[in-house]
gemmi code that builds the backbone of each chain (N, CA, C; Angstrom):
import gemmi

chains = {
    "A": [
        ("MET", (52.468, 134.864, 20.600), (53.842, 134.389, 20.777), (54.572, 135.204, 21.844)),
        ("LYS", (54.299, 136.561, 21.824), (54.929, 137.447, 22.797), (54.520, 137.044, 24.219)),
        ("THR", (53.249, 136.654, 24.368), (52.723, 136.259, 25.682), (53.470, 135.029, 26.182)),
        ("ILE", (53.678, 134.057, 25.296), (54.369, 132.814, 25.681), (55.796, 133.136, 26.128)),
        ("ARG", (56.447, 134.032, 25.363), (57.829, 134.403, 25.683), (57.909, 135.030, 27.077)),
        ("TRP", (56.986, 135.954, 27.369), (56.976, 136.618, 28.677), (56.624, 135.634, 29.793)),
        ("ALA", (55.692, 134.742, 29.502), (55.282, 133.749, 30.512), (56.460, 132.828, 30.854)),
        ("ALA", (57.194, 132.396, 29.807), (58.349, 131.508, 30.026), (59.431, 132.226, 30.819)),
        ("THR", (59.683, 133.502, 30.482), (60.703, 134.277, 31.201), (60.290, 134.465, 32.659)),
        ("GLY", (59.011, 134.779, 32.871), (58.489, 134.965, 34.233), (58.589, 133.697, 35.052)),
        ("LEU", (58.275, 132.581, 34.402), (58.334, 131.278, 35.081), (59.762, 130.968, 35.521)),
        ("LEU", (60.716, 131.181, 34.614), (62.120, 130.891, 34.928), (62.636, 131.803, 36.041)),
        ("PHE", (62.258, 133.081, 35.967), (62.711, 134.020, 36.991), (62.115, 133.659, 38.356)),
        ("GLY", (60.824, 133.312, 38.340), (60.150, 132.907, 39.576), (60.780, 131.670, 40.184)),
        ("MET", (61.124, 130.714, 39.304), (61.763, 129.479, 39.774), (63.113, 129.784, 40.406)),
        ("LEU", (63.826, 130.722, 39.770), (65.158, 131.075, 40.260), (65.071, 131.708, 41.644)),
        ("VAL", (64.114, 132.616, 41.804), (63.940, 133.291, 43.102), (63.504, 132.282, 44.165)),
        ("ALA", (62.540, 131.430, 43.804), (62.035, 130.439, 44.770), (63.096, 129.402, 45.100)),
        ("GLY", (63.853, 129.006, 44.104), (64.836, 127.923, 44.290), (66.125, 128.353, 44.930)),
        ("SER", (66.405, 129.666, 44.950), (67.672, 130.094, 45.519), (67.548, 130.423, 47.008)),
        ("GLY", (66.363, 130.277, 47.556), (66.169, 130.531, 48.986), (66.949, 129.540, 49.832)),
        ("ARG", (67.534, 130.047, 50.905), (68.330, 129.179, 51.783), (67.411, 128.465, 52.768)),
        ("ALA", (67.623, 127.169, 52.922), (66.808, 126.399, 53.858), (67.262, 126.720, 55.278)),
        ("ALA", (66.304, 126.981, 56.155), (66.640, 127.301, 57.531), (66.622, 126.023, 58.368)),
        ("ASN", (67.483, 125.078, 58.014), (67.487, 123.802, 58.727), (68.335, 123.895, 60.001)),
        ("ALA", (68.058, 122.998, 60.949), (68.829, 122.969, 62.199), (70.250, 122.544, 61.896)),
        ("GLU", (71.225, 123.197, 62.497), (72.613, 122.895, 62.185), (73.207, 121.799, 63.064)),
        ("LEU", (72.636, 121.610, 64.259), (73.075, 120.509, 65.118), (71.912, 120.126, 66.023)),
        ("SER", (71.534, 118.870, 65.934), (70.449, 118.397, 66.799), (70.905, 117.138, 67.525)),
        ("GLY", (70.542, 117.025, 68.792), (70.973, 115.880, 69.594), (72.009, 116.306, 70.619)),
        ("ALA", (72.259, 115.413, 71.584), (73.194, 115.730, 72.661), (74.623, 115.440, 72.228)),
        ("CYS", (75.190, 116.331, 71.458), (76.565, 116.141, 70.991), (77.176, 117.492, 70.621)),
        ("GLN", (78.463, 117.492, 70.391), (79.172, 118.704, 69.972), (80.145, 118.335, 68.864)),
        ("ALA", (80.375, 119.245, 67.959), (81.345, 119.033, 66.882), (81.912, 120.380, 66.465)),
        ("SER", (83.223, 120.412, 66.269), (83.846, 121.661, 65.827), (85.119, 121.369, 65.053)),
        ("GLY", (85.563, 122.350, 64.306), (86.792, 122.197, 63.519), (87.499, 123.538, 63.390)),
        ("THR", (88.839, 123.485, 63.324), (89.629, 124.702, 63.140), (90.584, 124.508, 61.974)),
        ("TRP", (90.509, 125.432, 61.010), (91.414, 125.382, 59.854), (92.722, 126.053, 60.277)),
        ("ARG", (93.814, 125.280, 60.278), (95.092, 125.766, 60.826), (95.605, 127.016, 60.117)),
        ("THR", (95.776, 126.968, 58.802), (96.375, 128.092, 58.072), (95.413, 129.273, 57.987)),
        ("ALA", (94.156, 128.978, 57.667), (93.174, 130.061, 57.486), (92.718, 130.658, 58.817)),
        ("GLY", (92.875, 129.902, 59.886), (92.458, 130.381, 61.205), (90.951, 130.453, 61.392)),
        ("ILE", (90.220, 129.618, 60.622), (88.755, 129.620, 60.748), (88.352, 128.577, 61.781)),
        ("SER", (87.406, 128.941, 62.632), (86.860, 127.982, 63.597), (85.368, 127.830, 63.343)),
        ("VAL", (84.928, 126.595, 63.254), (83.509, 126.326, 63.022), (82.978, 125.436, 64.136)),
        ("ASP", (81.996, 125.954, 64.852), (81.299, 125.162, 65.866), (79.932, 124.835, 65.278)),
        ("ALA", (79.665, 123.557, 65.063), (78.428, 123.149, 64.378), (77.170, 123.639, 65.082)),
        ("ALA", (77.252, 123.786, 66.412), (76.065, 124.223, 67.155), (75.811, 125.718, 67.004)),
        ("ALA", (76.865, 126.478, 66.696), (76.726, 127.941, 66.682), (76.729, 128.544, 65.281)),
        ("ILE", (77.043, 127.751, 64.294), (77.266, 128.309, 62.961), (75.991, 128.831, 62.289)),
        ("GLY", (74.849, 128.263, 62.642), (73.591, 128.700, 62.021), (73.574, 128.415, 60.525)),
        ("THR", (73.017, 129.339, 59.754), (72.933, 129.138, 58.300), (74.050, 129.873, 57.558)),
        ("GLU", (75.009, 130.355, 58.315), (76.129, 131.084, 57.712), (76.928, 130.181, 56.757)),
        ("VAL", (77.358, 130.749, 55.636), (78.185, 129.993, 54.687), (79.646, 130.289, 55.021)),
        ("VAL", (80.416, 129.227, 55.285), (81.817, 129.384, 55.664), (82.696, 129.222, 54.423)),
        ("THR", (83.540, 130.208, 54.156), (84.460, 130.123, 53.015), (85.774, 129.514, 53.500)),
        ("ILE", (86.126, 128.391, 52.871), (87.321, 127.654, 53.312), (88.402, 127.694, 52.222)),
        ("PRO", (89.680, 127.570, 52.599), (90.738, 127.566, 51.588), (90.765, 126.255, 50.788)),
        ("ARG", (91.410, 126.288, 49.627), (91.471, 125.105, 48.752), (92.283, 123.977, 49.400)),
        ("SER", (93.251, 124.343, 50.195), (94.025, 123.318, 50.912), (94.358, 123.823, 52.315)),
        ("ASP", (94.319, 122.921, 53.253), (94.607, 123.280, 54.647), (94.587, 122.005, 55.493)),
        ("THR", (94.808, 122.175, 56.780), (94.668, 121.062, 57.719), (93.600, 121.458, 58.743)),
        ("VAL", (92.653, 120.548, 58.945), (91.557, 120.843, 59.883), (91.749, 120.030, 61.161)),
        ("ASP", (91.806, 120.736, 62.286), (91.821, 120.064, 63.591), (90.369, 119.932, 64.037)),
        ("TRP", (89.894, 118.713, 64.120), (88.480, 118.503, 64.432), (88.306, 117.821, 65.792)),
        ("GLN", (87.159, 118.019, 66.381), (86.824, 117.314, 67.619), (85.315, 117.120, 67.719)),
        ("GLY", (84.933, 116.020, 68.312), (83.525, 115.711, 68.494), (83.301, 115.009, 69.818)),
        ("SER", (82.141, 115.219, 70.413), (81.847, 114.540, 71.682), (80.356, 114.240, 71.807)),
        ("VAL", (80.059, 113.215, 72.590), (78.662, 112.848, 72.862), (78.418, 112.918, 74.370)),
        ("SER", (77.142, 112.902, 74.769), (76.809, 113.144, 76.175), (77.153, 111.975, 77.109)),
        ("GLY", (77.171, 110.754, 76.594), (77.455, 109.590, 77.441), (78.170, 108.510, 76.652)),
        ("PRO", (78.589, 107.424, 77.333), (79.254, 106.332, 76.609), (78.416, 105.875, 75.414)),
        ("PRO", (79.009, 105.853, 74.223), (78.210, 105.600, 73.027), (77.739, 104.157, 72.838)),
        ("GLY", (78.445, 103.182, 73.391), (78.069, 101.780, 73.141), (78.256, 101.449, 71.660)),
        ("VAL", (77.323, 100.686, 71.136), (77.389, 100.389, 69.698), (76.995, 101.654, 68.931)),
        ("HIS", (77.875, 102.079, 68.054), (77.616, 103.346, 67.354), (78.042, 103.280, 65.888)),
        ("HIS", (77.511, 104.184, 65.117), (77.939, 104.362, 63.731), (77.592, 105.775, 63.284)),
        ("GLY", (78.259, 106.229, 62.262), (77.994, 107.575, 61.750), (78.700, 107.816, 60.432)),
        ("SER", (78.384, 108.926, 59.826), (79.027, 109.276, 58.558), (78.900, 110.769, 58.277)),
        ("ILE", (79.719, 111.222, 57.331), (79.678, 112.611, 56.869), (79.552, 112.565, 55.354)),
        ("TRP", (78.695, 113.416, 54.810), (78.511, 113.403, 53.357), (78.236, 114.799, 52.813)),
        ("VAL", (78.400, 114.934, 51.484), (78.078, 116.182, 50.784), (76.762, 115.960, 50.063)),
        ("GLU", (75.824, 116.893, 50.262), (74.502, 116.805, 49.635), (74.580, 117.204, 48.156)),
        ("LEU", (73.982, 116.397, 47.291), (73.914, 116.686, 45.859), (72.464, 117.020, 45.495)),
        ("PRO", (72.248, 117.602, 44.307), (70.845, 117.885, 43.941), (70.066, 116.594, 43.744)),
        ("PRO", (68.762, 116.601, 44.080), (67.962, 115.401, 43.853), (67.901, 115.097, 42.356)),
        ("PRO", (67.906, 113.883, 41.914), (67.818, 112.628, 42.649), (69.186, 111.987, 42.918)),
        ("PHE", (70.263, 112.783, 42.880), (71.611, 112.201, 42.966), (72.037, 111.835, 44.384)),
        ("GLY", (71.288, 112.277, 45.385), (71.570, 111.860, 46.762), (72.756, 112.580, 47.371)),
        ("SER", (73.800, 111.814, 47.679), (74.934, 112.407, 48.379), (76.220, 111.653, 48.085)),
        ("VAL", (77.332, 112.287, 48.433), (78.647, 111.648, 48.303), (79.237, 111.540, 49.702)),
        ("GLU", (79.524, 110.321, 50.115), (80.053, 110.118, 51.469), (81.525, 110.501, 51.527)),
        ("ILE", (81.881, 111.273, 52.548), (83.276, 111.673, 52.735), (83.969, 110.712, 53.692)),
        ("ASP", (83.272, 110.367, 54.772), (83.882, 109.515, 55.796), (82.783, 108.793, 56.585)),
        ("SER", (83.112, 107.662, 57.142), (82.160, 106.952, 58.006), (82.913, 106.253, 59.127)),
        ("TRP", (82.216, 105.936, 60.183), (82.825, 105.266, 61.331), (81.790, 104.358, 61.993)),
        ("GLY", (82.245, 103.501, 62.850), (81.330, 102.602, 63.542), (82.090, 101.693, 64.489)),
        ("GLY", (81.361, 100.995, 65.371), (81.990, 100.080, 66.319), (81.320, 100.143, 67.667)),
        ("GLN", (82.098, 99.792, 68.678), (81.579, 99.794, 70.036), (82.614, 100.455, 70.937)),
        ("GLY", (82.195, 101.329, 71.849), (83.165, 102.004, 72.693), (82.528, 102.695, 73.876)),
        ("VAL", (83.412, 103.219, 74.757), (82.930, 103.933, 75.953), (83.432, 105.370, 75.997)),
        ("THR", (84.382, 105.705, 75.132), (84.913, 107.072, 75.136), (83.863, 108.042, 74.588)),
        ("THR", (83.759, 109.190, 75.233), (82.708, 110.144, 74.852), (83.198, 111.247, 73.918)),
        ("SER", (84.500, 111.286, 73.652), (84.977, 112.319, 72.729), (86.094, 111.783, 71.842)),
        ("ASN", (86.285, 112.451, 70.739), (87.315, 112.046, 69.781), (87.834, 113.295, 69.079)),
        ("SER", (89.062, 113.252, 68.632), (89.615, 114.403, 67.912), (90.703, 113.938, 66.959)),
        ("GLY", (91.089, 114.794, 66.049), (92.129, 114.447, 65.096), (92.425, 115.613, 64.173)),
        ("ALA", (93.329, 115.359, 63.227), (93.668, 116.380, 62.238), (93.549, 115.772, 60.852)),
        ("GLU", (92.954, 116.492, 59.949), (92.738, 116.003, 58.586), (93.280, 117.020, 57.591)),
        ("GLU", (94.236, 116.571, 56.775), (94.806, 117.461, 55.764), (94.059, 117.235, 54.454)),
        ("TYR", (93.750, 118.292, 53.748), (93.079, 118.132, 52.452), (93.671, 119.111, 51.441)),
        ("ASP", (93.572, 118.728, 50.180), (94.033, 119.588, 49.086), (93.097, 119.340, 47.902)),
        ("LEU", (92.169, 120.252, 47.701), (91.179, 120.061, 46.638), (91.794, 120.357, 45.277)),
        ("PRO", (91.572, 119.503, 44.286), (92.133, 119.755, 42.950), (91.502, 120.980, 42.290)),
        ("LYS", (92.200, 121.503, 41.267), (91.775, 122.722, 40.561), (90.378, 122.581, 39.945)),
        ("ILE", (90.025, 121.344, 39.594), (88.726, 121.110, 38.928), (87.544, 121.398, 39.861)),
        ("VAL", (87.770, 121.296, 41.159), (86.688, 121.597, 42.118), (86.430, 123.101, 42.076)),
        ("PRO", (85.224, 123.514, 41.665), (84.979, 124.942, 41.469), (84.944, 125.741, 42.769)),
        ("ALA", (85.502, 126.937, 42.694), (85.468, 127.849, 43.847), (84.151, 128.618, 43.821)),
        ("GLY", (83.721, 129.050, 44.984), (82.523, 129.888, 45.067), (81.214, 129.128, 45.057)),
        ("VAL", (81.269, 127.806, 44.914), (80.037, 127.005, 44.903), (79.660, 126.655, 46.337)),
        ("GLU", (78.420, 126.952, 46.690), (77.961, 126.652, 48.053), (77.530, 125.192, 48.119)),
        ("PHE", (78.108, 124.447, 49.044), (77.689, 123.051, 49.230), (77.469, 122.772, 50.712)),
        ("GLN", (76.618, 121.772, 50.956), (76.240, 121.464, 52.334), (76.870, 120.143, 52.755)),
        ("VAL", (77.619, 120.197, 53.843), (78.211, 118.977, 54.410), (77.354, 118.583, 55.611)),
        ("VAL", (76.884, 117.347, 55.595), (75.986, 116.861, 56.645), (76.661, 115.693, 57.374)),
        ("GLY", (76.461, 115.634, 58.674), (77.011, 114.548, 59.466), (75.959, 113.951, 60.379)),
        ("GLU", (76.083, 112.661, 60.649), (75.137, 111.993, 61.564), (75.883, 110.958, 62.391)),
        ("HIS", (75.548, 110.910, 63.678), (76.150, 109.932, 64.583), (75.019, 109.267, 65.376)),
        ("VAL", (74.975, 107.943, 65.321), (73.920, 107.207, 66.035), (74.582, 106.320, 67.092)),
        ("ASP", (74.160, 106.459, 68.342), (74.700, 105.602, 69.409), (73.635, 105.340, 70.481)),
        ("ALA", (74.072, 104.810, 71.624), (73.133, 104.446, 72.690), (72.391, 105.661, 73.253)),
        ("ASN", (72.975, 106.863, 73.082), (72.340, 108.090, 73.592), (71.270, 108.642, 72.646)),
        ("GLY", (71.284, 108.166, 71.442), (70.343, 108.677, 70.448), (71.048, 109.055, 69.157)),
        ("THR", (70.376, 109.882, 68.385), (70.939, 110.311, 67.096), (71.326, 111.783, 67.168)),
        ("CYS", (72.506, 112.068, 66.673), (72.973, 113.440, 66.601), (73.269, 113.754, 65.140)),
        ("SER", (72.704, 114.807, 64.632), (72.975, 115.159, 63.242), (73.182, 116.656, 63.111)),
        ("GLY", (73.941, 117.040, 62.130), (74.224, 118.453, 61.925), (74.703, 118.707, 60.516)),
        ("SER", (74.735, 119.980, 60.164), (75.198, 120.334, 58.824), (75.887, 121.686, 58.849)),
        ("VAL", (76.714, 121.905, 57.846), (77.397, 123.181, 57.702), (77.484, 123.505, 56.211)),
        ("ARG", (77.292, 124.788, 55.896), (77.369, 125.231, 54.488), (78.764, 125.777, 54.227)),
        ("LEU", (79.418, 125.228, 53.209), (80.788, 125.621, 52.911), (80.908, 126.151, 51.488)),
        ("ARG", (81.997, 126.866, 51.251), (82.303, 127.406, 49.932), (83.818, 127.491, 49.838)),
        ("VAL", (84.370, 127.006, 48.719), (85.823, 127.072, 48.534), (86.181, 128.487, 48.083)),
        ("SER", (87.207, 129.061, 48.689), (87.577, 130.436, 48.351), (88.131, 130.531, 46.926)),
        ("GLY", (87.929, 131.680, 46.317), (88.414, 131.906, 44.945), (87.296, 132.343, 44.034)),
        ("GLY", (87.653, 132.571, 42.779), (86.669, 133.032, 41.797), (86.111, 131.894, 40.975)),
        ("ALA", (84.993, 132.160, 40.313), (84.331, 131.130, 39.497), (85.234, 130.650, 38.364)),
        ("PHE", (86.084, 131.542, 37.827), (86.911, 131.189, 36.673), (88.192, 130.430, 37.066)),
        ("ASP", (88.338, 130.098, 38.328), (89.492, 129.307, 38.777), (89.402, 127.871, 38.275)),
        ("SER", (88.187, 127.411, 38.018), (87.990, 126.022, 37.588), (87.703, 125.959, 36.088)),
        ("PRO", (88.301, 124.992, 35.380), (88.016, 124.857, 33.938), (86.574, 124.459, 33.649)),
        ("LEU", (85.881, 123.966, 34.656), (84.473, 123.560, 34.485), (83.590, 124.723, 34.038)),
        ("VAL", (83.933, 125.942, 34.480), (83.133, 127.124, 34.135), (83.146, 127.351, 32.624)),
        ("TYR", (84.320, 127.180, 32.006), (84.431, 127.404, 30.557), (83.602, 126.356, 29.803)),
        ("VAL", (83.654, 125.122, 30.273), (82.868, 124.042, 29.651), (81.380, 124.363, 29.749)),
        ("SER", (80.959, 124.802, 30.943), (79.550, 125.096, 31.177), (79.077, 126.294, 30.350)),
        ("LEU", (79.900, 127.347, 30.293), (79.522, 128.535, 29.509), (79.448, 128.206, 28.020)),
        ("LEU", (80.416, 127.417, 27.541), (80.400, 126.996, 26.127), (79.150, 126.172, 25.836)),
        ("GLY", (78.819, 125.294, 26.759), (77.613, 124.471, 26.617), (76.357, 125.313, 26.572)),
        ("THR", (76.318, 126.358, 27.413), (75.146, 127.242, 27.449), (74.988, 127.961, 26.107)),
        ("VAL", (76.099, 128.524, 25.624), (76.051, 129.279, 24.361), (75.706, 128.334, 23.198)),
        ("GLY", (76.351, 127.176, 23.178), (76.131, 126.219, 22.086), (74.698, 125.708, 22.025)),
        ("THR", (74.178, 125.258, 23.149), (72.813, 124.704, 23.158), (71.769, 125.817, 23.004)),
        ("GLY", (72.067, 127.012, 23.550), (71.148, 128.145, 23.400), (71.039, 128.559, 21.942)),
        ("ALA", (72.191, 128.640, 21.273), (72.197, 129.004, 19.851), (71.495, 127.923, 19.026)),
        ("GLY", (71.757, 126.671, 19.382), (71.120, 125.549, 18.668), (69.606, 125.586, 18.803)),
        ("ALA", (69.133, 125.829, 20.026), (67.685, 125.886, 20.260), (67.068, 127.063, 19.519)),
        ("ALA", (67.773, 128.198, 19.515), (67.257, 129.383, 18.809), (67.175, 129.119, 17.306)),
        ("LEU", (68.198, 128.460, 16.769), (68.201, 128.151, 15.326), (67.091, 127.174, 14.960)),
        ("MET", (66.838, 126.231, 15.845), (65.768, 125.244, 15.588), (64.394, 125.916, 15.625)),
        ("LEU", (64.236, 126.878, 16.562), (62.917, 127.496, 16.748), (62.649, 128.633, 15.762)),
        ("ARG", (63.686, 129.296, 15.282), (63.518, 130.502, 14.461), (62.641, 130.289, 13.217)),
        ("PRO", (62.933, 129.269, 12.413), (62.100, 129.112, 11.197), (60.644, 128.810, 11.512)),
        ("MET", (60.389, 128.246, 12.662), (59.010, 127.878, 13.016), (58.170, 129.095, 13.375)),
        ("PHE", (58.834, 130.178, 13.784), (58.099, 131.360, 14.224), (58.307, 132.553, 13.280)),
        ("ARG", (58.725, 132.260, 12.046), (58.901, 133.331, 11.062), (57.534, 133.917, 10.739)),
        ("ARG", (57.482, 135.252, 10.700), (56.205, 135.917, 10.391), (55.778, 135.623, 8.959)),
        ("VAL", (54.514, 135.371, 8.811), (53.963, 135.123, 7.467), (53.527, 136.472, 6.904)),
        ("ALA", (54.022, 136.783, 5.691), (53.675, 138.071, 5.061), (52.192, 138.113, 4.746)),
        ("SER", (51.528, 139.222, 5.123), (50.084, 139.300, 4.923), (49.772, 139.907, 3.550)),
    ],
    "B": [
        ("MET", (52.948, 118.896, 11.948), (53.949, 118.795, 13.010), (55.086, 117.865, 12.600)),
        ("LYS", (56.327, 118.300, 12.864), (57.481, 117.454, 12.534), (58.051, 116.886, 13.833)),
        ("PRO", (57.847, 115.581, 14.076), (58.295, 114.998, 15.364), (59.801, 115.115, 15.573)),
        ("GLY", (60.571, 115.006, 14.492), (62.032, 115.105, 14.597), (62.459, 116.448, 15.161)),
        ("LYS", (61.863, 117.502, 14.662), (62.215, 118.857, 15.109), (61.760, 119.093, 16.544)),
        ("VAL", (60.590, 118.566, 16.875), (60.073, 118.732, 18.244), (60.999, 118.033, 19.236)),
        ("ILE", (61.407, 116.806, 18.914), (62.301, 116.047, 19.817), (63.666, 116.740, 19.897)),
        ("GLY", (64.172, 117.185, 18.758), (65.473, 117.868, 18.722), (65.465, 119.145, 19.551)),
        ("THR", (64.413, 119.942, 19.407), (64.328, 121.198, 20.160), (64.130, 120.919, 21.651)),
        ("ALA", (63.358, 119.885, 21.951), (63.162, 119.507, 23.359), (64.504, 119.110, 23.989)),
        ("ALA", (65.301, 118.339, 23.242), (66.619, 117.912, 23.748), (67.529, 119.123, 23.943)),
        ("LEU", (67.504, 120.038, 22.970), (68.334, 121.243, 23.106), (67.868, 122.109, 24.279)),
        ("GLY", (66.543, 122.193, 24.473), (65.992, 122.941, 25.610), (66.439, 122.329, 26.927)),
        ("PHE", (66.450, 120.997, 26.967), (66.895, 120.265, 28.164), (68.348, 120.633, 28.493)),
        ("PHE", (69.222, 120.498, 27.480), (70.653, 120.751, 27.727), (70.936, 122.236, 27.970)),
        ("PHE", (70.168, 123.109, 27.296), (70.368, 124.550, 27.489), (70.100, 124.930, 28.954)),
        ("LEU", (68.962, 124.517, 29.478), (68.659, 124.887, 30.873), (69.501, 124.099, 31.875)),
        ("LEU", (69.981, 122.906, 31.465), (70.920, 122.174, 32.331), (72.218, 122.972, 32.477)),
        ("PHE", (72.718, 123.491, 31.341), (73.945, 124.291, 31.387), (73.716, 125.622, 32.116)),
        ("VAL", (72.539, 126.215, 31.940), (72.221, 127.463, 32.661), (72.237, 127.182, 34.172)),
        ("ALA", (71.641, 126.060, 34.576), (71.626, 125.680, 35.999), (73.056, 125.477, 36.514)),
        ("LEU", (73.894, 124.826, 35.686), (75.301, 124.617, 36.075), (76.029, 125.949, 36.224)),
        ("ASP", (75.755, 126.870, 35.285), (76.363, 128.212, 35.381), (75.970, 128.885, 36.697)),
        ("LEU", (74.685, 128.786, 37.035), (74.193, 129.421, 38.266), (74.849, 128.813, 39.504)),
        ("VAL", (75.103, 127.507, 39.456), (75.793, 126.843, 40.580), (77.253, 127.295, 40.622)),
        ("LEU", (77.897, 127.276, 39.459), (79.325, 127.606, 39.404), (79.604, 129.064, 39.760)),
        ("PHE", (78.626, 129.942, 39.523), (78.805, 131.348, 39.890), (78.250, 131.639, 41.287)),
        ("GLY", (77.898, 130.598, 42.016), (77.505, 130.750, 43.414), (76.102, 131.284, 43.635)),
        ("ILE", (75.258, 131.289, 42.596), (73.892, 131.816, 42.753), (72.980, 130.735, 43.345)),
        ("LEU", (73.145, 129.506, 42.889), (72.374, 128.382, 43.443), (73.305, 127.477, 44.234)),
        ("PRO", (72.861, 126.952, 45.389), (73.695, 125.976, 46.103), (73.732, 124.640, 45.358)),
        ("LEU", (74.770, 123.848, 45.613), (74.956, 122.582, 44.899), (73.779, 121.624, 45.078)),
        ("ASN", (73.143, 121.658, 46.241), (72.045, 120.710, 46.493), (70.670, 121.296, 46.159)),
        ("SER", (70.641, 122.346, 45.349), (69.360, 122.968, 45.000), (68.533, 122.069, 44.076)),
        ("VAL", (67.247, 122.021, 44.351), (66.328, 121.219, 43.530), (66.153, 121.841, 42.134)),
        ("MET", (66.505, 123.122, 42.020), (66.397, 123.813, 40.735), (67.254, 123.157, 39.656)),
        ("ILE", (68.360, 122.532, 40.071), (69.255, 121.879, 39.113), (68.535, 120.690, 38.461)),
        ("THR", (67.603, 120.114, 39.189), (66.811, 119.003, 38.655), (65.637, 119.538, 37.832)),
        ("ILE", (65.011, 120.604, 38.336), (63.784, 121.106, 37.697), (64.076, 121.819, 36.370)),
        ("MET", (65.111, 122.625, 36.347), (65.366, 123.456, 35.156), (65.517, 122.661, 33.856)),
        ("PRO", (66.302, 121.581, 33.808), (66.380, 120.823, 32.547), (65.039, 120.222, 32.115)),
        ("ILE", (64.232, 119.822, 33.096), (62.910, 119.258, 32.762), (62.031, 120.350, 32.147)),
        ("VAL", (62.111, 121.557, 32.732), (61.358, 122.695, 32.176), (61.851, 122.996, 30.756)),
        ("GLY", (63.162, 122.935, 30.563), (63.735, 123.169, 29.227), (63.226, 122.164, 28.215)),
        ("LEU", (63.144, 120.924, 28.637), (62.627, 119.848, 27.778), (61.181, 120.127, 27.372)),
        ("LEU", (60.366, 120.481, 28.360), (58.936, 120.711, 28.108), (58.701, 121.992, 27.305)),
        ("VAL", (59.395, 123.074, 27.685), (59.211, 124.349, 26.978), (59.748, 124.244, 25.543)),
        ("GLY", (60.922, 123.633, 25.388), (61.502, 123.459, 24.044), (60.590, 122.644, 23.142)),
        ("GLY", (60.137, 121.520, 23.659), (59.233, 120.654, 22.896), (57.909, 121.345, 22.608)),
        ("GLY", (57.400, 122.051, 23.616), (56.117, 122.749, 23.470), (56.184, 123.856, 22.431)),
        ("LEU", (57.252, 124.660, 22.492), (57.408, 125.759, 21.532), (57.564, 125.220, 20.113)),
        ("ALA", (58.347, 124.138, 19.986), (58.557, 123.547, 18.658), (57.247, 122.987, 18.107)),
        ("ALA", (56.463, 122.354, 18.959), (55.173, 121.797, 18.527), (54.217, 122.922, 18.132)),
        ("TYR", (54.201, 123.983, 18.946), (53.331, 125.135, 18.670), (53.741, 125.812, 17.360)),
        ("GLY", (55.060, 125.989, 17.192), (55.577, 126.647, 15.997), (55.300, 125.865, 14.729)),
        ("SER", (55.515, 124.548, 14.777), (55.311, 123.754, 13.554), (53.822, 123.615, 13.225)),
        ("LYS", (52.975, 123.723, 14.237), (51.526, 123.656, 13.994), (51.044, 124.923, 13.273)),
        ("ASN", (51.681, 126.049, 13.641), (51.274, 127.339, 13.066), (51.946, 127.659, 11.738)),
        ("GLN", (52.901, 126.801, 11.324), (53.608, 127.054, 10.068), (52.688, 126.821, 8.881)),
        ("PRO", (52.726, 127.715, 7.886), (51.888, 127.494, 6.719), (52.383, 126.309, 5.893)),
        ("ALA", (51.480, 125.610, 5.282), (51.851, 124.447, 4.464), (52.676, 124.914, 3.271)),
        ("ALA", (53.757, 124.153, 2.970), (54.652, 124.554, 1.876), (53.976, 124.366, 0.515)),
    ],
}
model = gemmi.Model(1)
for chain_id, residues in chains.items():
    chain = gemmi.Chain(chain_id)
    for i, (resn, *xyz) in enumerate(residues, 1):
        res = gemmi.Residue()
        res.name, res.seqid = resn, gemmi.SeqId(i, " ")
        for name, pos in zip(("N", "CA", "C"), xyz):
            atom = gemmi.Atom()
            atom.name, atom.element = name, gemmi.Element(name[0])
            atom.pos, atom.b_iso = gemmi.Position(*pos), 0.0
            res.add_atom(atom)
        chain.add_residue(res)
    model.add_chain(chain)
structure = gemmi.Structure()
structure.add_model(model)
structure.setup_entities()
């Protein structure tokens, strides 16, 4: 029984170490540029230069964004999404499409994330733009500033961990009671 | 072997490791898109069910 316990602990620890590794994916590929500046926080993110760095952003701010492609896009489409764990796919934040000749675009986007959105969680925002010049895609790793206990979700999750852990222990305990020799 | 207990423990193992995975995400240890969030509950299901099956097999007859 002791062997099984150690094997299970080793397996979980190994999974944690293997699964927490950061993917060294390309942050911007294709002939395009994209960048954003958080007005209040004063953060500037250039998708081509950011690498695998995790950017900590404020819970609310206004982002001045700009994007450009190498030539007239013609018929084009694109979208931005947040990556979720498999098999849940992704959540689309924004999309665009149409036909045009302008090679750059810019704007300002104000956001205010609700309290329920947990702080400190690393998430990946991915974007893709397809036009006559080809496909341009990129990603950036973000994290909302603040502590884990800022969101009520943490209390729910911790309670769930304790409750189900205690339940599993209670279910298993009588099965592994030592038999008196 | 008691199938009810095996299924119950497997379900608890599933939810236990699901909540552990959520804790790890919420405390910033695992990224939101980590495959571990998918794998851990499945491991909990299998380990919970396996331990319960092993335990009930080794239990002396009443």
